[in-house]
C-alpha positions as CSV (number, residue, x, y, z in Angstrom):
1,M,-32.7,-261.9,-13.1
2,N,-35.9,-264.0,-13.2
3,E,-35.3,-267.7,-13.2
4,N,-37.0,-269.8,-15.8
5,T,-40.1,-271.4,-14.3
6,N,-40.7,-273.6,-17.4
7,G,-44.4,-272.8,-17.2
8,R,-44.7,-274.1,-13.6
9,K,-46.8,-272.2,-11.1
10,V,-45.2,-270.3,-8.2
11,A,-46.6,-270.3,-4.7
12,L,-45.7,-268.7,-1.4
13,V,-46.9,-270.2,1.9
14,T,-46.4,-268.1,5.0
15,G,-45.5,-269.9,8.2
16,A,-44.5,-272.9,6.2
17,N,-41.6,-274.3,8.2
18,K,-43.9,-276.7,10.2
19,G,-47.4,-278.0,10.7
20,I,-50.2,-277.2,8.3
21,G,-48.1,-274.6,6.4
22,Y,-45.4,-277.2,5.7
23,E,-48.0,-279.7,4.5
24,I,-49.6,-277.1,2.2
25,A,-46.1,-276.5,0.7
26,A,-45.7,-280.2,0.3
27,G,-49.0,-280.6,-1.4
28,L,-48.4,-277.8,-3.9
29,G,-44.8,-279.2,-4.4
30,A,-46.3,-282.6,-5.2
31,L,-48.2,-280.9,-8.1
32,G,-44.9,-279.8,-9.6
33,W,-45.1,-276.2,-8.4
34,L,-42.3,-274.0,-7.2
35,V,-43.0,-273.4,-3.6
36,G,-41.7,-270.6,-1.4
37,V,-41.4,-271.5,2.2
38,G,-42.1,-268.3,4.1
39,A,-40.8,-268.3,7.7
40,R,-39.0,-266.1,10.2
41,D,-36.6,-268.5,11.7
42,E,-33.6,-269.1,9.5
43,Q,-32.7,-272.6,10.7
44,R,-36.3,-273.9,10.7
45,R,-36.8,-272.4,7.3
46,A,-33.7,-274.1,5.9
47,D,-34.7,-277.5,7.5
48,A,-38.2,-277.3,6.0
49,V,-36.8,-276.5,2.6
50,A,-34.4,-279.5,2.8
51,A,-37.2,-281.8,4.0
52,L,-39.5,-280.7,1.2
53,R,-36.7,-281.2,-1.4
54,D,-36.2,-284.7,0.0
55,R,-39.9,-285.3,-0.7
56,G,-39.4,-284.2,-4.3
57,A,-40.7,-280.7,-4.0
58,D,-39.0,-277.8,-5.7
59,A,-38.9,-275.6,-2.6
60,F,-37.0,-272.4,-1.8
61,G,-36.7,-270.4,1.4
62,V,-38.3,-266.9,1.8
63,P,-37.2,-265.0,4.9
64,L,-40.6,-263.6,6.1
65,D,-42.0,-262.0,9.2
66,V,-45.6,-261.1,8.4
67,S,-45.7,-258.6,11.2
68,D,-42.8,-256.5,9.8
69,D,-43.2,-254.1,6.9
70,D,-39.5,-254.3,5.8
71,S,-39.4,-258.1,6.0
72,V,-42.6,-258.4,3.8
73,A,-41.2,-255.9,1.3
74,A,-37.9,-257.8,1.1
75,A,-39.8,-261.0,0.5
76,A,-41.7,-259.5,-2.4
77,A,-38.5,-258.1,-3.9
78,L,-37.0,-261.6,-3.7
79,L,-40.0,-263.2,-5.5
80,T,-39.9,-260.4,-8.1
81,E,-36.2,-260.9,-8.8
82,R,-36.4,-264.7,-8.7
83,H,-39.6,-265.4,-10.6
84,G,-41.3,-262.2,-11.6
85,R,-44.7,-263.3,-10.6
86,L,-46.7,-265.2,-8.0
87,D,-49.6,-267.6,-8.8
88,V,-50.7,-268.5,-5.4
89,L,-50.4,-266.9,-2.0
90,V,-51.4,-268.9,1.1
91,N,-51.6,-266.8,4.2
92,N,-51.1,-269.4,6.8
93,A,-48.9,-267.8,9.5
94,A,-50.8,-267.3,12.8
95,V,-50.5,-267.2,16.6
96,T,-52.9,-268.0,19.3
97,G,-51.7,-265.6,22.0
98,G,-51.4,-266.4,25.7
99,M,-54.1,-268.0,27.7
100,P,-56.5,-267.5,29.4
101,Q,-58.4,-265.2,27.0
102,E,-61.7,-264.5,28.8
103,P,-62.8,-261.0,27.5
104,T,-63.1,-259.6,31.0
105,G,-59.4,-260.2,31.7
106,V,-57.7,-260.4,28.3
107,D,-54.3,-258.8,28.1
108,L,-54.7,-256.0,25.5
109,A,-51.1,-256.3,24.5
110,E,-51.6,-260.0,23.8
111,L,-54.7,-259.1,21.8
112,R,-52.8,-256.6,19.7
113,A,-50.1,-259.1,19.0
114,V,-52.6,-261.7,17.8
115,L,-54.3,-259.2,15.5
116,E,-50.9,-258.0,14.2
117,T,-50.1,-261.5,12.9
118,N,-53.5,-263.0,12.2
119,V,-55.2,-260.0,10.5
120,L,-52.8,-257.1,9.9
121,G,-50.1,-259.6,8.7
122,V,-52.5,-261.1,6.2
123,I,-53.4,-257.6,4.9
124,R,-49.8,-256.5,4.8
125,V,-48.6,-259.6,2.9
126,T,-51.6,-259.7,0.5
127,N,-51.3,-256.0,-0.4
128,T,-47.5,-256.2,-0.9
129,F,-47.8,-259.3,-3.1
130,L,-50.8,-258.2,-5.2
131,P,-48.7,-256.7,-8.0
132,L,-47.0,-260.1,-8.4
133,L,-50.3,-261.9,-8.3
134,R,-51.7,-259.6,-11.0
135,R,-49.0,-260.9,-13.3
136,S,-50.4,-264.5,-13.0
137,A,-52.8,-266.0,-15.5
138,A,-54.8,-267.6,-12.7
139,P,-54.0,-265.9,-9.3
140,R,-55.3,-267.4,-6.1
141,I,-55.2,-266.4,-2.5
142,V,-56.0,-268.7,0.4
143,N,-56.4,-267.4,3.9
144,M,-56.2,-270.0,6.6
145,S,-59.1,-269.5,9.0
146,S,-60.8,-271.7,11.6
147,A,-64.3,-272.8,12.6
148,V,-63.8,-270.8,15.8
149,G,-64.0,-267.7,13.6
150,S,-67.6,-268.5,12.7
151,L,-70.1,-266.4,14.7
152,A,-72.8,-268.9,13.9
153,L,-70.8,-271.8,15.4
154,Q,-69.6,-269.7,18.3
155,S,-73.3,-268.9,19.1
156,D,-74.3,-272.6,18.9
157,P,-74.0,-274.2,22.4
158,D,-73.7,-277.6,20.8
159,A,-70.9,-276.8,18.5
160,F,-67.2,-277.4,19.5
161,T,-65.4,-274.1,19.3
162,G,-62.8,-274.5,22.0
163,P,-62.3,-272.4,25.1
164,T,-63.5,-268.9,25.5
165,S,-61.2,-266.7,23.4
166,A,-61.2,-262.9,23.2
167,A,-58.1,-262.9,20.9
168,Y,-57.6,-265.9,18.7
169,A,-61.2,-266.6,17.7
170,P,-62.2,-263.0,17.1
171,S,-59.0,-262.6,15.0
172,K,-60.3,-265.3,12.7
173,T,-63.7,-263.7,12.6
174,L,-62.2,-260.4,11.5
175,L,-60.0,-262.3,9.0
176,N,-63.2,-263.8,7.5
177,A,-64.8,-260.4,7.2
178,V,-61.7,-258.8,5.7
179,T,-61.5,-261.6,3.1
180,V,-65.0,-261.0,2.0
181,Q,-64.1,-257.4,1.4
182,Y,-61.1,-258.4,-0.7
183,A,-63.3,-260.6,-2.7
184,K,-65.7,-257.7,-3.4
185,E,-62.9,-255.4,-4.5
186,L,-61.2,-258.0,-6.6
187,R,-64.2,-259.6,-8.1
188,D,-63.6,-258.6,-11.7
189,T,-59.8,-259.1,-11.6
190,G,-59.6,-262.9,-11.9
191,I,-58.1,-263.2,-8.5
192,L,-60.0,-265.7,-6.4
193,I,-59.6,-265.3,-2.6
194,N,-61.1,-267.8,-0.2
195,L,-60.9,-269.0,3.4
196,A,-59.9,-272.5,4.4
197,C,-60.6,-274.2,7.7
198,P,-58.2,-277.1,8.2
199,G,-60.0,-278.5,11.3
200,Y,-58.6,-279.4,14.7
201,C,-55.1,-280.6,13.6
202,D,-52.2,-281.8,15.7
203,T,-49.9,-278.8,15.7
204,D,-47.8,-276.6,17.9
205,L,-50.6,-274.0,17.8
206,N,-52.8,-276.1,20.0
207,G,-50.1,-277.9,22.0
208,H,-50.6,-281.0,19.8
209,R,-54.1,-281.7,21.2
210,G,-55.6,-281.8,17.7
211,T,-57.1,-285.0,16.3
212,R,-56.4,-284.5,12.6
213,T,-53.0,-284.8,10.8
214,P,-51.6,-281.5,9.4
215,A,-51.5,-283.2,6.0
216,R,-55.3,-283.7,6.1
217,G,-55.8,-280.2,7.3
218,A,-53.7,-278.9,4.4
219,A,-55.8,-280.6,1.7
220,I,-58.6,-277.9,1.6
221,A,-56.0,-275.2,1.2
222,V,-54.4,-277.0,-1.8
223,E,-57.9,-277.5,-3.3
224,L,-58.6,-273.8,-3.0
225,A,-55.2,-272.9,-4.4
226,T,-55.9,-274.9,-7.5
227,L,-59.5,-273.7,-8.2
228,P,-60.3,-273.4,-11.9
229,D,-61.2,-270.0,-13.5
230,G,-64.7,-269.0,-12.5
231,G,-64.5,-270.8,-9.2
232,P,-65.9,-269.4,-5.9
233,T,-64.5,-266.3,-4.3
234,G,-65.1,-264.8,-0.9
235,R,-66.2,-268.1,0.6
236,F,-65.4,-270.1,3.7
237,F,-64.7,-273.8,3.3
238,N,-63.6,-277.0,5.1
239,E,-63.2,-280.4,3.5
240,D,-66.9,-281.0,3.6
241,G,-67.9,-277.8,1.8
242,P,-69.0,-274.3,2.8
243,L,-69.0,-273.3,6.5
244,P,-71.5,-270.9,8.1
245,W,-70.3,-267.4,8.9
């Protein structure tokens, strides 16, 4: 039976048990939203939900492995039973893959694993949750990308785009391209789908070498999740505005 949301928006953030995903969940929770914490690990998911509730967020756990069809289907069934709709989906879950990633020596199995989570996982989750998003009056999808996915920046010798990467960076480039195609297909549906670049944040993903806080990196995702009707779609943003492709 669907729970009464009392008019509050419902969001799901994948990979939300820590780092930027956790802070996105916290940001949406601070707005009074009901926030689903999508994560594979049961204990980390429970700990994140408890921490978010301590911060005043109305958070709930969603067992979710974006690389597994059955897990994603079960998560959608849970949201359907619990709330009957979804207003915002933030596709945040991602992996970097093992290093080094020079293209002449990249491990193809590692490349496949990165693509499975960073691209196929986004497609799998998005397509499974689209029926719930279509029930929202103002559905929004935010795909977490990175400046390393920009071909323009990767081609600029003066731009900081990290080490040579034949798995992680191209996975974000492909995610950017796929998101544009979603925007084209969904243009007349009211669903706004955009890409967010959080910047180089201090997270497990980069071994805590980042220079920005996860909370600061999460801000652009929260902004895109709360766009007004008629807002941009199929665009790539960081906190300063549009990024080059």
